[in-house]
C-alpha positions in Angstrom: 0.0 0.0 0.0 2.8 2.4 0.8 4.3 1.7 -2.6 1.0 2.6 -4.3 0.7 5.7 -2.2 4.2 6.9 -3.1 3.4 6.1 -6.8 0.2 8.2 -6.7 2.1 11.0 -5.1 4.9 10.8 -7.7 2.3 10.8 -10.5 0.6 13.9 -9.0 3.9 15.7 -8.8 4.8 14.9 -12.4 1.4 16.0 -13.5 1.7 19.3 -11.7 5.1 19.9 -13.2 3.7 19.4 -16.7 0.7 21.6 -16.0 1.5 25.0 -14.3 4.3 24.8 -11.8 3.4 28.3 -10.5 -0.2 27.5 -9.8 -0.9 28.3 -6.2 -2.5 25.5 -4.1 -3.4 25.3 -0.5 -1.8 22.1 0.9 -1.6 20.5 4.4 1.8 21.3 6.0 1.9 17.8 7.3 2.8 16.5 3.8 6.2 18.2 4.2 7.1 16.9 7.7 9.4 14.2 6.2 10.7 16.5 3.5 14.0 18.3 3.5 13.7 22.0 4.2 16.4 23.7 2.2 15.9 27.4 3.3 13.5 29.4 5.3 12.8 33.2 5.3 9.9 34.3 7.6 6.8 32.3 6.6 8.2 31.3 3.2 10.1 28.0 3.0 11.8 26.0 0.2 11.5 22.2 0.4 13.3 19.5 -1.6 11.3 16.5 -2.6 12.3 13.5 -4.7 10.9 15.0 -7.9 10.7 18.8 -7.3 11.5 21.9 -5.4 8.4 23.2 -3.5 8.1 26.8 -2.2 5.5 27.2 0.6 4.0 30.2 2.3 2.6 29.3 5.7 -0.9 30.5 5.9 -1.0 33.1 8.7 -4.6 32.5 9.4 -4.4 28.7 9.5 -0.8 27.7 10.4 -1.6 24.0 9.8 -1.9 24.8 6.1 0.3 26.4 3.5 0.1 28.0 0.1 2.4 26.2 -2.3 3.7 29.1 -4.5 5.5 26.9 -7.0 6.7 23.4 -7.7 9.6 23.3 -10.2 12.2 20.8 -11.1 15.1 23.2 -11.5 17.2 24.0 -8.5 18.5 27.2 -10.0 15.0 28.4 -10.9 13.7 27.4 -7.5 16.3 29.3 -5.5 16.0 32.4 -7.7 12.3 32.6 -7.4 12.4 31.8 -3.7 14.7 34.9 -3.1 12.3 37.1 -5.0 9.2 35.8 -3.3 10.7 35.8 0.2 11.7 39.5 -0.3 8.6 40.8 -1.8 5.7 38.9 -0.3 6.6 39.5 3.3 5.0 43.0 3.6 1.7 41.7 2.2 1.2 38.9 4.6 2.5 41.0 7.5 0.2 43.9 7.0 -3.0 42.1 5.9 -2.8 38.4 6.9 -6.6 38.0 6.8 -7.0 39.0 3.2 -4.6 36.3 1.8 -6.6 33.7 -0.1 -5.6 31.3 -2.8 -6.8 33.7 -5.6 -5.0 36.7 -4.0 -1.7 34.8 -3.6 -2.0 33.6 -7.2 -2.4 37.2 -8.4 0.5 38.3 -6.2 2.9 35.7 -7.5 1.8 36.2 -11.1 2.5 39.9 -10.7 5.9 39.4 -9.2 6.9 37.0 -12.1 5.5 39.3 -14.8 7.1 42.5 -13.4 10.3 41.5 -11.6 11.6 45.0 -11.7 8.6 46.6 -10.0 8.9 48.0 -6.5 6.7 46.7 -3.7 4.6 49.9 -4.0 3.9 49.2 -7.7 2.9 45.6 -6.8 0.6 46.9 -4.0 -1.1 49.3 -6.5 -1.5 46.5 -9.1 -3.0 44.3 -6.4 -5.2 47.2 -5.2 -4.0 46.4 -1.7 -4.1 50.0 -0.4 -3.8 48.9 3.3 -0.3 47.6 2.6 0.9 51.1 1.8 1.4 51.6 5.6 4.1 49.0 5.7 7.6 50.5 6.0 9.1 48.4 3.2 6.4 49.7 0.8 6.5 53.3 2.1 10.2 53.6 1.5 9.7 53.0 -2.3 6.4 55.0 -2.7 8.0 57.4 -5.2 10.1 54.8 -7.1 9.9 54.6 -10.9 9.8 51.3 -12.7 12.2 50.7 -15.6 9.7 50.0 -18.4 7.7 53.2 -18.8 9.2 55.2 -15.9 5.9 55.1 -14.0 5.6 55.7 -10.3 3.1 53.8 -8.2 0.8 56.8 -8.5 1.1 56.8 -12.3 0.1 53.2 -12.2 -2.9 53.9 -10.0 -4.0 56.6 -12.4 -3.6 54.3 -15.3 -5.7 51.7 -13.5 -8.3 54.4 -12.6 -8.1 53.1 -9.0 -9.4 56.0 -7.0 -9.1 54.2 -3.6 -5.4 53.6 -4.1 -4.9 57.2 -5.3 -6.7 58.6 -2.3 -4.5 56.5 0.1 -1.3 57.5 -1.8 -2.1 61.2 -1.9 -3.7 61.7 1.5 -1.8 59.1 3.6 1.6 58.5 2.0 2.7 61.9 0.8 3.6 60.9 -2.7 5.1 63.3 -5.1 2.9 64.7 -7.9 5.7 66.2 -10.0 7.6 63.1 -11.1 7.4 62.5 -14.9 7.5 59.1 -16.7 9.7 58.4 -19.7 7.3 60.4 -21.9 7.6 63.4 -19.6 4.1 63.0 -18.3 3.0 63.5 -14.7 0.0 62.0 -13.0 -2.0 65.1 -14.1 -1.5 64.0 -17.7 -2.7 60.5 -16.8 -5.8 62.0 -15.0 -6.6 64.2 -18.0 -6.7 61.2 -20.3 -8.8 59.1 -17.9 -11.4 61.9 -17.7 -11.4 61.5 -13.9 -12.1 64.8 -12.2 -12.1 63.1 -8.8 -8.4 62.3 -9.3 -7.6 65.9 -10.0 -9.6 67.1 -7.0 -7.5 64.8 -4.8 -4.3 66.2 -6.4 -5.5 69.7 -5.9 -5.1 69.3 -2.1 -1.4 69.5 -2.6 0.3 72.3 -4.6 2.5 70.8 -7.3 4.4 72.1 -10.3 3.4 68.8 -12.0 0.1 70.3 -13.0 1.9 72.6 -15.5 4.7 70.2 -16.6 5.3 70.1 -20.3 5.6 66.6 -21.6 8.0 65.3 -24.3 5.2 65.8 -26.9 4.7 69.4 -25.9 1.5 69.2 -23.8 0.5 70.0 -20.3 -2.4 68.2 -18.8 -4.6 71.2 -19.7 -3.5 70.9 -23.4 -4.5 67.2 -23.3 -8.0 68.0 -21.9 -8.5 70.7 -24.5 -7.3 68.5 -27.4 -9.6 65.6 -26.3 -12.6 67.9 -25.5 -12.8 67.0 -21.8 -14.5 70.1 -20.5 -15.1 68.9 -16.9 -11.4 67.8 -16.7 -10.3 71.2 -18.0 -12.4 73.0 -15.3 -11.0 70.7 -12.6 -7.4 71.4 -13.8 -8.1 75.1 -13.8 -9.3 74.9 -10.2 -6.1 73.0 -9.5 -4.0 76.1 -10.6 -3.3 74.8 -14.1 -1.8 77.6 -16.1 -3.3 78.9 -19.4 0.0 80.6 -20.3 2.2 77.7 -21.3 3.0 77.3 -24.9 2.8 73.7 -26.2 3.1 72.0 -29.6 -0.4 73.4 -30.4 0.1 76.8 -28.9 -1.6 77.9 -25.7 -4.3 75.6 -24.3 -7.0 77.9 -25.7 -5.5 77.6 -29.1 -5.5 73.8 -28.7 -9.2 73.9 -27.8 -10.0 76.0 -30.8 -7.8 74.0 -33.2 -9.6 70.7 -32.2 -13.0 72.4 -32.1 -13.6 72.0 -28.4 -15.9 74.9 -27.5 -16.6 73.8 -23.9 -12.9 73.8 -23.0 -12.4 77.2 -24.6 -15.2 78.6 -22.6 -13.9 77.1 -19.4 -10.5 78.8 -20.0 -12.2 82.1 -20.7 -14.2 81.8 -17.5 -11.0 81.2 -15.5 -8.8 83.8 -17.3 -10.5 86.3 -19.6 -7.1 87.6 -20.8 -6.8 84.5 -22.8 -9.2 86.0 -25.3 -6.3 88.0 -26.8 -3.5 85.5 -26.4 -1.5 85.3 -29.6 -0.5 82.0 -31.2 3.3 81.5 -30.9 3.6 80.4 -34.6 1.2 82.7 -36.5 0.3 85.4 -34.1 -3.4 84.6 -34.4 -5.8 85.0 -31.5 -8.4 82.4 -30.5 -10.9 84.2 -32.6 -8.8 83.6 -35.7 -9.0 79.8 -35.0 -12.7 80.1 -34.5 -13.1 81.3 -38.1 -11.5 78.2 -39.6 -13.7 76.2 -41.9 -13.9 73.3 -39.5 -15.1 75.5 -36.7 -18.4 77.1 -37.6 -19.6 77.2 -34.0 -21.9 80.2 -33.5 -22.1 79.9 -29.7 -18.3 79.7 -29.4 -17.9 82.8 -31.6 -20.4 84.6 -29.5 -18.6 83.5 -26.3 -15.2 84.8 -27.6 -16.7 88.2 -28.5 -18.7 88.4 -25.3 -15.6 87.8 -23.3 -13.9 90.7 -25.1 -12.1 89.2 -28.1 -10.6 91.9 -30.3 -11.9 91.1 -33.7 -9.8 93.8 -35.3 -6.5 92.3 -34.2 -4.5 90.8 -37.2 -2.3 87.8 -37.1 1.3 87.8 -38.4 0.0 87.7 -42.0 -2.1 90.8 -41.4 -5.4 88.8 -41.4 -8.2 89.7 -39.1 -10.7 87.0 -38.0 -13.1 88.6 -40.4 -10.9 88.2 -43.4 -10.3 84.5 -42.6 -14.1 84.1 -42.4 -14.6 85.9 -45.6 -12.5 83.3 -47.4 -13.5 80.1 -45.6 -16.6 80.2 -43.4 -19.4 77.9 -44.3 -22.4 76.4 -42.6 -26.0 77.0 -41.4 -25.0 79.8 -39.0 -24.4 82.3 -41.9 -27.8 83.9 -41.9 -28.1 83.9 -38.2 -24.8 85.8 -37.8 -25.7 88.1 -40.6 -28.9 89.0 -38.9 -27.1 89.7 -35.6 -24.5 91.8 -37.3 -27.1 93.8 -39.3 -29.0 94.4 -36.0 -26.0 96.3 -34.7 -25.4 98.4 -37.8 -22.7 96.3 -39.4 -20.9 97.8 -42.4 -19.5 95.7 -45.3 -15.8 95.1 -45.3 -14.1 93.7 -48.4 -11.2 91.3 -48.2 -8.0 92.5 -49.9 -8.2 92.3 -53.7 -5.8 90.0 -55.5 -3.9 93.0 -56.9 -3.3 94.6 -53.5 0.1 94.1 -51.9 0.3 91.2 -49.4 1.1 92.5 -45.9 4.2 91.3 -44.2 3.9 89.4 -40.9 4.7 92.6 -39.0 2.3 94.7 -41.0 -0.7 95.8 -38.8 -2.8 97.6 -41.4 -6.5 96.5 -41.0 -9.2 96.3 -43.7 -11.1 99.5 -44.3 -14.9 99.3 -44.1 -16.7 100.6 -47.2 -20.4 101.4 -47.8 -22.5 99.3 -50.1 -26.0 99.4 -51.3 -26.2 95.7 -51.7 -26.6 94.7 -48.1 -24.4 92.1 -46.4 -22.9 89.0 -47.9 -21.4 86.3 -45.9 -18.6 85.9 -48.3 -17.4 89.1 -46.6 -18.5 88.0 -43.2 -16.7 89.0 -40.0 -14.3 91.0 -42.1 -17.0 93.4 -41.0 -16.4 92.0 -37.5 -14.8 95.3 -36.6 -18.4 96.2 -35.8 -18.6 93.5 -33.2 -15.5 94.9 -31.7 -17.4 98.0 -31.1 -19.8 96.1 -28.9 -17.3 96.4 -26.0 -14.4 98.3 -27.4 -15.8 100.9 -29.8 -17.0 103.3 -27.1 -14.8 106.3 -26.7 -13.4 107.0 -23.2 -14.1 110.4 -21.6 -12.0 112.5 -19.3 -12.9 113.2 -15.7 -11.9 114.1 -12.2 -10.4 111.9 -9.6 -12.5 110.1 -7.0 -13.5 112.2 -4.0 -13.6 115.7 -5.6 -17.3 115.9 -6.5 -19.9 118.5 -6.3 -22.7 116.0 -6.5 -23.2 112.4 -5.3 -23.7 109.6 -7.8 -25.9 106.6 -7.2 -25.7 103.1 -8.7 -28.7 100.7 -8.2 -28.4 97.0 -9.1 -31.5 94.8 -9.5 -31.9 91.2 -8.3 -32.1 88.2 -10.7 -29.8 85.3 -9.7 -27.4 84.2 -12.4 -28.7 87.0 -14.6 -26.4 89.1 -12.5 -24.1 88.4 -15.5 -26.1 91.0 -17.4 -25.3 93.6 -14.7 -21.6 92.8 -15.0 -21.6 93.1 -18.7 -23.3 96.5 -18.5 -20.8 97.7 -15.9 -17.9 96.5 -18.0 -19.2 98.7 -20.9 -19.5 101.7 -18.5 -15.9 101.1 -17.3 -14.5 100.9 -20.8 -16.1 104.2 -21.7 -15.1 105.9 -18.5 -11.6 104.5 -18.3 -12.1 104.1 -14.5 -13.3 101.2 -12.3 -17.0 101.3 -11.2 -15.9 101.7 -7.6 -14.5 105.2 -8.4 -17.4 106.3 -10.5 -20.1 106.2 -7.7 -20.6 107.5 -4.2 -23.5 105.3 -3.3 -24.1 101.7 -4.5 -27.3 99.8 -3.7 -28.2 96.2 -4.6 -30.7 93.5 -4.1 -30.0 89.7 -4.1 -27.4 89.1 -6.9 -27.2 92.9 -7.3 -26.4 93.1 -3.5 -23.6 90.5 -3.9 -22.2 92.5 -6.8 -22.5 95.8 -4.9 -20.4 94.4 -2.0 -17.9 92.9 -4.4 -17.5 96.3 -6.2 -17.0 98.1 -2.9 -14.3 95.6 -1.9 -12.4 96.3 -5.1 -13.1 93.2 -7.2 -12.8 93.8 -11.0 -15.7 93.2 -13.3 -13.8 90.7 -15.5 -13.0 88.7 -12.3 -16.6 88.8 -11.2 -17.8 87.6 -14.6 -15.6 84.6 -14.4 -16.6 84.1 -10.8 -20.3 83.9 -11.7 -19.6 81.2 -14.3 -17.7 79.2 -11.6 -20.3 79.9 -8.9 -23.2 78.5 -10.8 -21.6 75.1 -11.1 -20.7 75.0 -7.4 -23.9 76.5 -6.0 -26.8 75.3 -8.3 -26.3 71.6 -7.6 -29.2 69.1 -7.2 -32.8 70.2 -6.9 -34.4 73.2 -5.3 -34.1 74.4 -2.6 -30.3 74.1 -3.1 -28.0 73.4 -0.2 -26.9 76.7 1.4 -23.5 75.4 2.3 -21.7 75.8 -1.1 -23.1 79.4 -1.4 -22.0 80.3 2.1 -18.5 78.8 1.6 -18.2 80.6 -1.7 -19.1 84.0 0.0 -16.7 83.4 2.9 -13.9 82.7 0.4 -14.6 85.8 -1.6 -15.3 88.3 1.2 -13.4 86.8 4.1 -15.0 85.0 7.0 -14.5 87.9 9.5 -14.7 91.0 7.3 -17.2 93.5 8.7 -19.5 95.8 6.8 -17.7 98.9 8.1 -14.2 97.7 7.1 -14.6 99.5 3.8 -16.4 102.8 3.9 -16.2 104.3 0.4 -18.3 104.2 -1.6 -21.3 103.9 0.7 -23.2 100.6 0.1 -26.7 99.5 1.0 -27.9 95.9 0.4 -31.5 94.9 0.8 -32.9 92.1 2.9 -36.3 91.1 4.1 -36.9 90.7 7.9 -39.2 87.6 7.9 -39.6 87.1 11.6 -42.7 89.4 11.6 -45.8 90.0 9.5 -45.9 92.1 7.5 -42.2 91.7 6.7 -39.9 94.7 6.8 -37.2 95.9 4.5 -33.8 96.0 6.1 -30.7 97.6 4.6 -27.3 96.3 5.3 -25.0 99.3 5.3 -21.3 100.1 5.7 -22.2 103.3 7.5 -24.4 104.1 10.5 -28.0 104.2 9.6 -29.9 107.5 9.8 -32.2 108.0 12.7 -35.9 107.4 11.6 -37.8 110.5 10.8 -41.2 109.1 11.7 -42.8 106.6 14.1 -42.8 102.9 13.1 -45.6 102.2 10.6 -47.1 99.2 12.4 -48.2 98.7 16.0 -46.3 95.7 17.4 -47.9 92.9 19.4 -44.4 91.5 20.4 -40.9 92.7 20.9 -38.5 91.7 18.1 -34.8 91.1 18.4 -32.9 94.3 17.4 -30.8 94.1 14.2 -27.1 94.3 14.7 -25.2 97.5 13.8 -23.1 97.7 10.7 -19.8 97.5 12.7 -20.9 94.1 13.9 -22.3 92.7 10.6 -20.3 90.3 8.5 -20.1 91.0 4.8 -20.6 87.4 3.7 -23.7 87.2 5.9 -25.2 90.4 4.4 -24.6 89.0 1.0 -26.2 85.6 2.0 -29.2 87.4 3.6 -29.9 89.5 0.5 -29.7 86.4 -1.7 -31.9 84.1 0.3 -34.5 83.7 -2.5 -37.5 81.6 -1.3 -37.7 78.1 -2.9 -34.1 78.5 -4.1 -32.2 78.7 -0.8 -33.3 78.4 2.8 -33.7 81.6 4.9 -30.6 83.1 6.5 -31.7 83.2 10.1 -34.7 85.6 10.1 -33.8 87.1 6.7 -35.2 86.4 3.3 -34.2 87.7 -0.2 -34.5 91.5 -0.4 -36.2 91.0 -3.8 -39.4 90.2 -2.0 -39.8 93.9 -1.2 -37.3 95.7 -3.4 -36.1 93.8 -6.4 -35.4 97.1 -8.0 -33.8 99.0 -5.1 -33.8 102.5 -6.7 -36.6 104.1 -4.8 -35.5 102.6 -1.5 -31.9 103.9 -2.1 -33.3 107.4 -2.9 -35.3 107.3 0.3 -32.2 106.2 2.3 -30.0 109.0 0.8 -32.7 111.6 1.6 -33.1 110.4 5.2 -29.3 110.3 5.5 -29.0 113.9 4.4 -31.9 115.0 6.5 -30.2 113.4 9.5 -27.1 115.4 8.8 -29.1 118.7 8.6 -30.8 118.0 12.0 -27.3 117.5 13.5 -26.1 120.8 12.1 -23.7 119.2 9.6 -25.2 120.9 6.6 -21.7 121.3 5.0 -21.5 117.4 4.7 -24.7 117.2 2.7 -24.3 116.5 -1.0 -27.2 116.5 -3.5 -27.6 113.7 -6.0 -26.3 114.5 -9.4 -27.1 111.3 -11.2 -29.0 108.0 -10.7 -28.0 104.9 -12.6 -30.3 101.9 -12.4 -29.2 98.6 -14.0 -31.4 95.6 -14.6 -30.7 91.9 -15.1 -32.5 91.6 -18.4 -36.2 91.8 -19.4 -37.8 88.5 -20.5 -40.1 88.6 -23.4 -43.9 88.9 -22.7 -45.8 85.7 -23.4 -49.6 85.1 -23.5 -51.4 83.6 -20.6 -54.4 81.4 -21.3 -56.2 81.7 -18.0 -55.7 82.9 -14.4 -59.3 81.9 -13.4 -59.5 80.0 -10.1 -63.0 78.6 -9.3 -64.6 75.6 -7.7 -64.7 72.9 -10.4 -67.8 70.8 -11.1 -66.3 68.2 -13.4 -62.8 66.8 -14.2 -62.3 69.2 -17.2 -62.9 72.2 -14.9 -60.6 70.7 -12.3 -57.8 70.7 -14.9 -58.6 74.3 -15.8 -58.6 75.4 -12.2 -55.2 73.8 -11.5 -53.7 75.4 -14.6 -55.3 78.7 -13.7 -54.0 78.6 -10.1 -50.5 77.8 -11.4 -50.5 80.7 -13.8 -52.0 83.0 -11.2 -49.4 82.1 -8.7 -46.6 82.7 -11.1 -48.1 86.1 -12.1 -48.4 87.2 -8.5 -44.8 86.3 -7.8 -43.6 88.0 -11.0 -45.6 91.2 -10.2 -44.3 91.4 -6.7 -40.7 91.0 -7.8 -40.9 93.0 -11.1 -38.0 95.3 -11.4 -39.2 97.0 -14.5 -42.5 98.5 -15.6 -44.0 100.9 -13.0 -41.0 100.4 -10.6 -38.9 102.1 -13.3 -41.6 104.7 -14.1 -41.9 105.8 -10.5 -38.1 106.1 -10.1 -37.8 108.1 -13.3 -40.7 110.4 -12.3 -39.2 110.9 -8.8 -35.9 111.9 -10.3 -37.4 114.2 -12.9 -39.4 116.0 -10.3 -36.3 117.0 -8.4 -34.3 117.5 -11.6 -31.9 114.6 -11.2 -30.7 112.8 -14.4 -31.9 109.2 -14.4 -30.5 106.4 -16.5 -32.1 103.0 -16.7 -30.1 100.3 -18.6 -31.7 96.9 -19.0 -31.3 94.6 -22.1 -34.2 92.9 -23.7 -33.6 89.1 -23.7 -34.9 86.8 -26.4 -35.8 84.1 -23.9 -36.7 83.9 -20.2 -33.5 82.9 -18.4 -34.1 81.2 -15.0 -32.4 82.5 -11.9 -30.6 79.2 -11.4 -29.7 78.6 -15.1 -26.4 76.7 -15.5 -26.4 76.0 -19.3 -23.4 77.9 -20.7 -25.0 78.2 -24.2 -28.1 79.9 -22.7 -26.0 82.3 -20.6 -23.7 83.1 -23.5 -26.7 84.0 -25.7 -28.1 86.1 -22.8 -24.8 88.0 -22.7 -24.8 88.3 -26.5 -28.3 90.0 -26.3 -26.8 92.3 -23.8 -23.8 93.1 -26.0 -26.2 94.0 -28.9 -28.2 96.2 -26.4 -24.9 97.9 -25.3 -24.1 98.7 -28.9 -27.6 100.1 -29.6 -27.4 102.3 -26.4 -23.8 103.4 -27.0 -24.6 107.1 -27.3 -26.7 107.1 -24.1 -23.8 105.3 -22.3 -21.4 107.9 -23.5 -23.8 110.6 -22.2 -24.1 108.8 -18.9 -20.3 108.5 -18.4 -19.8 112.2 -19.2 -22.3 113.1 -16.5 -20.6 110.7 -14.0 -17.2 112.2 -14.6 -18.5 115.8 -14.5 -20.8 115.5 -11.4 
């Protein structure tokens, strides 16, 4: 019987040798009691049998059993593999003995044999054994590069898209993010290709030059995102301090986006850095708008975005070509008539491309095409050569001269309506005023009032933030704040406001110009209008308008009010955000704050007179009121609400109630119509120049709109309006500077 037993054992051994000698099996350790143990290292042992060399890993969980790692016939091979296994398997069974199973050990040995030059950290990543990163032997090689592609363990984790390993490496192991592989690519390049924004967010916790490293092929991670059209990745990289000013093989990142027809990436770059609109290509001197006119990029929304963000359509490239001349030769597509209509609506003149007989300008030549009159209308064959007209949307208004801030005979008042994300319209109007005046808005006004989004902008202006910065900020804010369904979480908005204004900045920390921001005290009925000020409020001239049945908590003084809280209170729009304590959106009572601002200034001056400080009183010299865009009027079928007597009437009642509710809300928060008429009449009665600027929108834009295309079209409507009102804007600025 013993003979037959040994024969069966020998046959099994020979069968295993011919099959897969490195197949891992769990075997009883008792089988090797009579075998010769050649060498031992920790839990790994090498045995010599009659037919083979067997390597065993004692199972830490069940010591009576062992994992047979290999069974080979060659002594040299056995001892070589034993050394490798004994050295590299130890950290894994020491740090996570419970997780070792036959399949896991098989994957581990296969990995070690396939990649003998990998470090332990690479193996840990390949095995997704993130808990093993804590072992000292693995930690010491956490930034090693393997010889094949030069990847670090973090490179490998990015390639595998293993977010758990990446999080452990970045947060717990202090890996370097600036190491490049043999292609000169950092982990940011890998993340850009993987389209994984979560990776980039993890990397952004640690400042690293790796985000802007130029690879051997002449690309940063941002270049890759722009080339592949990964808009979300581009936005994440820009939040991670990716630079837009690095020249790669395809120019700057924005040129790469334009070359590969990636409109979303181009818009993301413009939101982060508006100056990129005029960045010249390193090879041909062309701006992004030149690229936009290529025949393969007939993207109307992108062209609008570039112009809205201030692209100079009159700037020639090194060949003396404006974007319009390039379009005149090459543009095709269904957008022709649309663009022609838009250009015609702003008074476009025809501009002919250079004739074949005219001299070709040298690259350094800056002569631009001269517009000429024609009686034949506009032809798209000459399109956007006439784009000099579009340039006049934001750049064609002449600047006027004026005095310095603080030496004025009269005060100047700026009023900003509420309207959520439509605050972008306010910003665009203010940019136009700044360009004509040649001065920042902060220096053009003595009083600034605002409601909701207008209140946030008013506080931002007083604290010295530029209009271009605020425009980009709004595009970023919408993506961070308007997440999920209404009412939105208030936390992102509050964190955003704290970041921009400072967590401890008080209203009285900046005193010029004077600012008043509306809010609604909602802890009483009827509600009361409250003004957040950066100055002491005037004493009331009259008794309170209502008899009170209870004592209400007094409102804090300006010196104790935080700027970010004032902004949050003014923007607490019902159904969009939860109340801020006892405050709701100021738009409930004063969505157009002009009359309330005029009342406040009158009471402020009357208060000075009562205190014998007549010499400090300044009369108003001009009132400027800006709106957030007028939606088109649409027909309403019914607002009838009645008791239904049948199912058909029930449907009519529900529909009528919905329309009636919407109409009531719109009428209460209407910033145009009679609100403007009353303010204009009030100013005319006391002989104060009154200017109301508010663009007509072609569609109703929701307060929480996040679609970039809709917002760009809203700004395009505003740009057309600015062009149409350019003479009135010039008159307005002349009065501001001479007041």
